[in-house]
C-alpha positions as CSV (number, residue, x, y, z in Angstrom):
1,M,-17.9,24.3,-30.4
2,L,-14.3,25.2,-31.2
3,D,-14.2,27.3,-28.2
4,L,-15.4,24.4,-25.8
5,A,-13.2,21.4,-27.6
6,K,-9.9,23.7,-26.9
7,R,-11.1,24.4,-23.2
8,F,-11.8,20.8,-23.2
9,L,-8.0,19.4,-24.4
10,T,-6.5,22.4,-22.0
11,E,-8.4,21.8,-18.9
12,E,-6.2,20.1,-16.4
13,E,-8.5,19.5,-13.7
14,G,-8.1,15.9,-11.9
15,Q,-4.9,15.5,-13.1
16,G,-3.4,15.6,-10.1
17,M,-5.9,12.9,-8.3
18,A,-5.0,10.8,-10.7
19,E,-1.1,11.1,-10.6
20,Y,-2.1,10.7,-6.5
21,G,-4.1,7.8,-7.2
22,L,-0.8,5.9,-9.3
23,I,1.4,6.8,-6.8
24,L,-0.5,5.3,-4.2
25,A,-1.0,2.2,-6.4
26,L,3.0,2.1,-6.9
27,I,3.3,2.5,-3.0
28,A,1.0,-0.5,-2.6
29,V,2.4,-2.8,-5.0
30,V,6.5,-2.3,-3.2
31,V,4.7,-2.5,0.4
32,I,3.4,-5.8,-0.8
33,G,6.2,-7.0,-2.5
34,V,8.4,-6.4,0.4
35,L,5.7,-7.9,3.0
36,T,5.9,-11.1,0.4
37,A,9.6,-11.0,0.3
38,M,9.9,-10.9,4.3
39,G,6.9,-13.3,4.8
40,G,8.9,-15.9,6.8
41,G,11.0,-13.7,9.0
42,L,8.3,-11.9,9.8
43,K,6.2,-15.3,10.7
44,T,9.0,-16.3,13.1
45,I,9.7,-13.4,14.8
46,F,5.8,-12.8,15.8
47,Q,6.0,-16.3,16.5
48,N,8.7,-15.9,18.9
49,V,7.1,-12.9,20.9
50,T,4.1,-15.2,21.2
51,D,5.4,-17.9,22.3
52,Q,7.3,-15.6,25.0
53,L,3.8,-14.3,25.9
54,K,1.8,-17.3,26.5
55,V,1.2,-17.7,30.4
56,P,2.2,-21.4,31.7
57,A,-0.8,-23.9,32.7
58,A,-1.1,-23.5,37.0
59,S,-0.4,-27.1,38.1
């Protein structure tokens, strides 16, 4: 039983996946923050592009 407890405390399998998950979550939070901060500017840019791509109505 003591050997099982020692092995459980020293085993580090799966630790890397948890770290990758935390890094991925941090990146997602940063990306969401940047997109929120730039939201108005991005909307204006895409609206300008959309306006220039519209085909004029045939007369």
